[in-house]
C-alpha positions as a Markdown table, in Angstrom:
| # | Residue | x | y | z |
|---|---|---|---|---|
| 1 | Unk | 170.5 | -26.3 | -9.1 |
| 2 | Unk | 174.1 | -27.2 | -9.7 |
| 3 | Unk | 175.6 | -24.6 | -7.3 |
| 4 | Unk | 173.4 | -26.0 | -4.5 |
| 5 | Unk | 174.8 | -29.5 | -5.1 |
| 6 | Unk | 178.4 | -28.2 | -5.1 |
| 7 | Unk | 177.7 | -26.2 | -1.8 |
| 8 | Unk | 176.3 | -29.4 | -0.1 |
| 9 | Unk | 179.4 | -31.4 | -1.3 |
| 10 | Unk | 181.8 | -28.7 | 0.1 |
| 11 | Unk | 179.9 | -28.6 | 3.5 |
| 12 | Unk | 180.2 | -32.4 | 3.7 |
| 13 | Unk | 183.9 | -32.3 | 2.9 |
| 14 | Unk | 184.6 | -29.6 | 5.4 |
| 15 | Unk | 183.0 | -31.7 | 8.2 |
| 16 | Unk | 184.3 | -35.2 | 7.3 |
| 17 | Unk | 187.8 | -34.4 | 6.1 |
| 18 | Unk | 189.1 | -32.4 | 9.0 |
| 19 | Unk | 192.2 | -33.9 | 10.6 |
| 20 | Unk | 191.7 | -36.3 | 13.5 |
| 21 | Unk | 191.7 | -34.6 | 16.9 |
| 22 | Unk | 192.5 | -35.7 | 20.4 |
| 23 | Unk | 191.2 | -34.1 | 23.7 |
| 24 | Unk | 192.1 | -34.7 | 27.3 |
| 25 | Unk | 190.0 | -33.6 | 30.3 |
| 26 | Unk | 189.5 | -34.1 | 34.0 |
| 27 | Unk | 186.1 | -35.9 | 34.4 |
| 28 | Unk | 184.3 | -35.2 | 37.7 |
| 29 | Unk | 181.3 | -37.4 | 38.3 |
| 30 | Unk | 178.7 | -35.3 | 40.2 |
| 31 | Unk | 175.9 | -37.8 | 39.8 |
| 32 | Unk | 176.0 | -39.5 | 43.3 |
| 33 | Unk | 175.9 | -37.3 | 46.3 |
| 34 | Unk | 178.8 | -38.0 | 48.7 |
| 35 | Unk | 180.4 | -40.3 | 46.0 |
| 36 | Unk | 182.0 | -37.8 | 43.7 |
| 37 | Unk | 184.9 | -39.2 | 41.7 |
| 38 | Unk | 187.4 | -37.7 | 39.3 |
| 39 | Unk | 189.9 | -38.9 | 36.8 |
| 40 | Unk | 191.5 | -38.2 | 33.4 |
| 41 | Unk | 189.7 | -39.1 | 30.2 |
| 42 | Unk | 191.1 | -39.1 | 26.7 |
| 43 | Unk | 188.8 | -38.6 | 23.7 |
| 44 | Unk | 190.0 | -39.2 | 20.2 |
| 45 | Unk | 188.1 | -38.3 | 17.0 |
| 46 | Unk | 189.6 | -40.3 | 14.1 |
| 47 | Unk | 187.0 | -39.0 | 11.6 |
| 48 | Unk | 183.9 | -36.7 | 11.7 |
| 49 | Unk | 180.5 | -38.1 | 11.0 |
| 50 | Unk | 179.1 | -37.5 | 7.5 |
| 51 | Unk | 176.0 | -35.4 | 6.8 |
| 52 | Unk | 174.3 | -38.6 | 5.7 |
| 53 | Unk | 175.1 | -40.3 | 9.1 |
| 54 | Unk | 173.9 | -37.2 | 11.0 |
| 55 | Unk | 170.7 | -37.1 | 8.9 |
| 56 | Unk | 170.1 | -40.8 | 9.5 |
| 57 | Unk | 170.3 | -40.3 | 13.3 |
| 58 | Unk | 168.1 | -37.2 | 13.4 |
| 59 | Unk | 165.5 | -38.8 | 11.2 |
| 60 | Unk | 165.4 | -41.9 | 13.4 |
| 61 | Unk | 165.2 | -40.0 | 16.6 |
| 62 | Unk | 162.4 | -37.7 | 15.4 |
| 63 | Unk | 160.4 | -40.4 | 13.6 |
| 64 | Unk | 160.9 | -43.4 | 16.0 |
| 65 | Unk | 162.2 | -42.1 | 19.3 |
| 66 | Unk | 165.3 | -43.1 | 21.3 |
| 67 | Unk | 164.5 | -46.8 | 21.2 |
| 68 | Unk | 165.2 | -47.1 | 17.5 |
| 69 | Unk | 168.0 | -44.5 | 17.7 |
| 70 | Unk | 170.1 | -47.0 | 19.7 |
| 71 | Unk | 170.0 | -49.5 | 16.8 |
| 72 | Unk | 170.9 | -46.9 | 14.3 |
| 73 | Unk | 173.7 | -45.5 | 16.4 |
| 74 | Unk | 175.2 | -49.0 | 16.9 |
| 75 | Unk | 175.1 | -49.6 | 13.2 |
| 76 | Unk | 177.3 | -46.6 | 12.4 |
| 77 | Unk | 181.0 | -47.2 | 12.0 |
| 78 | Unk | 183.5 | -46.1 | 14.7 |
| 79 | Unk | 184.5 | -42.5 | 14.5 |
| 80 | Unk | 186.9 | -42.5 | 17.5 |
| 81 | Unk | 187.1 | -43.6 | 21.1 |
| 82 | Unk | 187.0 | -42.5 | 24.7 |
| 83 | Unk | 189.1 | -44.1 | 27.5 |
| 84 | Unk | 190.7 | -43.5 | 30.9 |
| 85 | Unk | 194.3 | -44.3 | 31.7 |
| 86 | Unk | 193.2 | -47.6 | 33.3 |
| 87 | Unk | 190.6 | -48.7 | 30.8 |
| 88 | Unk | 190.3 | -50.1 | 27.3 |
| 89 | Unk | 189.0 | -47.7 | 24.7 |
| 90 | Unk | 185.2 | -47.5 | 24.1 |
| 91 | Unk | 184.1 | -46.8 | 20.5 |
| 92 | Unk | 182.4 | -43.6 | 19.6 |
| 93 | Unk | 179.9 | -43.7 | 16.7 |
| 94 | Unk | 179.0 | -40.1 | 16.1 |
| 95 | Unk | 181.1 | -36.9 | 16.0 |
| 96 | Unk | 180.3 | -33.4 | 14.8 |
| 97 | Unk | 181.7 | -30.0 | 15.4 |
| 98 | Unk | 180.4 | -26.5 | 14.9 |
| 99 | Unk | 182.0 | -23.0 | 15.0 |
| 100 | Unk | 181.0 | -20.8 | 17.9 |
| 101 | Unk | 180.7 | -17.0 | 17.5 |
| 102 | Unk | 183.8 | -16.4 | 19.7 |
| 103 | Unk | 186.0 | -18.4 | 17.3 |
| 104 | Unk | 185.8 | -21.6 | 19.4 |
| 105 | Unk | 184.1 | -24.8 | 18.6 |
| 106 | Unk | 181.3 | -27.0 | 20.0 |
| 107 | Unk | 182.0 | -30.7 | 19.7 |
| 108 | Unk | 179.3 | -33.3 | 20.0 |
| 109 | Unk | 180.1 | -37.0 | 20.4 |
| 110 | Unk | 177.8 | -40.0 | 21.0 |
| 111 | Unk | 177.8 | -43.7 | 21.4 |
| 112 | Unk | 175.8 | -46.5 | 23.0 |
| 113 | Unk | 176.6 | -47.0 | 26.6 |
| 114 | Unk | 177.7 | -50.2 | 28.4 |
| 115 | Unk | 174.8 | -51.8 | 30.2 |
| 116 | Unk | 175.8 | -54.4 | 32.8 |
| 117 | Unk | 174.0 | -57.6 | 33.7 |
| 118 | Unk | 172.4 | -56.1 | 36.9 |
| 119 | Unk | 171.0 | -53.1 | 35.0 |
| 120 | Unk | 169.7 | -55.3 | 32.1 |
| 121 | Unk | 168.0 | -57.8 | 34.4 |
| 122 | Unk | 166.6 | -55.3 | 37.0 |
| 123 | Unk | 165.7 | -52.6 | 34.4 |
| 124 | Unk | 165.9 | -49.5 | 36.6 |
| 125 | Unk | 165.0 | -46.1 | 35.0 |
| 126 | Unk | 168.5 | -45.7 | 33.6 |
| 127 | Unk | 167.9 | -48.5 | 31.1 |
| 128 | Unk | 165.7 | -46.0 | 29.2 |
| 129 | Unk | 168.8 | -43.9 | 28.4 |
| 130 | Unk | 171.3 | -46.2 | 26.7 |
| 131 | Unk | 173.4 | -43.4 | 25.3 |
| 132 | Unk | 176.6 | -41.6 | 26.2 |
| 133 | Unk | 176.6 | -38.1 | 24.8 |
| 134 | Unk | 179.6 | -35.8 | 25.2 |
| 135 | Unk | 179.4 | -32.1 | 24.5 |
| 136 | Unk | 182.6 | -30.0 | 24.6 |
| 137 | Unk | 183.0 | -26.2 | 24.3 |
| 138 | Unk | 186.5 | -25.4 | 23.1 |
| 139 | Unk | 187.8 | -21.8 | 23.0 |
| 140 | Unk | 190.1 | -20.6 | 20.1 |
| 141 | Unk | 193.2 | -21.5 | 22.2 |
| 142 | Unk | 192.1 | -25.2 | 22.3 |
| 143 | Unk | 191.0 | -25.2 | 25.9 |
| 144 | Unk | 187.5 | -25.4 | 27.4 |
| 145 | Unk | 184.9 | -27.4 | 29.3 |
| 146 | Unk | 182.3 | -30.0 | 28.7 |
| 147 | Unk | 179.7 | -32.4 | 30.0 |
| 148 | Unk | 179.1 | -36.1 | 29.5 |
| 149 | Unk | 175.9 | -38.0 | 30.0 |
| 150 | Unk | 176.0 | -41.5 | 31.2 |
| 151 | Unk | 172.3 | -42.1 | 31.3 |
| 152 | Unk | 170.2 | -39.2 | 30.3 |
| 153 | Unk | 167.7 | -38.1 | 27.6 |
| 154 | Unk | 169.0 | -36.8 | 24.4 |
| 155 | Unk | 167.3 | -34.2 | 22.1 |
| 156 | Unk | 167.7 | -32.6 | 18.7 |
| 157 | Unk | 169.4 | -29.2 | 18.3 |
| 158 | Unk | 167.3 | -28.1 | 15.3 |
| 159 | Unk | 169.5 | -25.1 | 14.6 |
| 160 | Unk | 172.6 | -27.3 | 14.0 |
| 161 | Unk | 170.6 | -30.5 | 13.1 |
| 162 | Unk | 172.5 | -32.7 | 15.6 |
| 163 | Unk | 171.8 | -34.8 | 18.7 |
| 164 | Unk | 172.6 | -33.1 | 22.0 |
| 165 | Unk | 172.2 | -33.6 | 25.8 |
| 166 | Unk | 168.6 | -32.7 | 26.7 |
| 167 | Unk | 169.7 | -30.4 | 29.4 |
| 168 | Unk | 173.3 | -29.3 | 29.2 |
| 169 | Unk | 173.1 | -27.4 | 32.5 |
| 170 | Unk | 172.4 | -30.4 | 34.8 |
| 171 | Unk | 174.4 | -33.4 | 33.6 |
| 172 | Unk | 176.3 | -35.4 | 36.2 |
| 173 | Unk | 179.8 | -35.7 | 34.7 |
| 174 | Unk | 181.6 | -32.4 | 34.3 |
| 175 | Unk | 184.6 | -32.3 | 32.0 |
| 176 | Unk | 187.0 | -29.7 | 33.3 |
| 177 | Unk | 190.3 | -28.5 | 31.9 |
| 178 | Unk | 189.5 | -29.8 | 28.5 |
| 179 | Unk | 192.4 | -29.5 | 26.2 |
| 180 | Unk | 192.9 | -30.1 | 22.5 |
| 181 | Unk | 196.1 | -32.1 | 22.2 |
| 182 | Unk | 198.7 | -31.2 | 19.5 |
| 183 | Unk | 198.4 | -33.4 | 16.4 |
| 184 | Unk | 201.0 | -36.2 | 16.2 |
| 185 | Unk | 200.9 | -36.2 | 12.4 |
């Protein structure tokens, strides 16, 4: 029994004690036909979510659905931020990364999403999806691509026990030219 506890502790340390990381990307919004927009985005991960935080989110989503997941996600401490060159940083509340077979990494980030007065009072369908989920695929050289949801369903990746975009193939914001920035430490 003791080796199992030690292995679980090592897995937690491996995920939560990795050095902070920063990524830049060109975000291309494909959501509105004829209104595509592009701009640079910076994503900083100051710490990786713990196994306990991940388990809390997954349990909430599976047991109570996305409505309760929002409360749980907002209760988690900040793990990093996302921003554009002309905006203030917006806190991220969930961050995990997984090794890919090619030696690269898959990075999953999530937070609640800003909901403006018009959306809150008129309650269009997008109000049912109050999350922003970012999924990056980074190759061993620190470059890659990704997608970002602004108002979409989320799901559970049971193989890695994490939250993910429900359909990675069809999300409206593409993250192109993703690059892991060198550490400043």
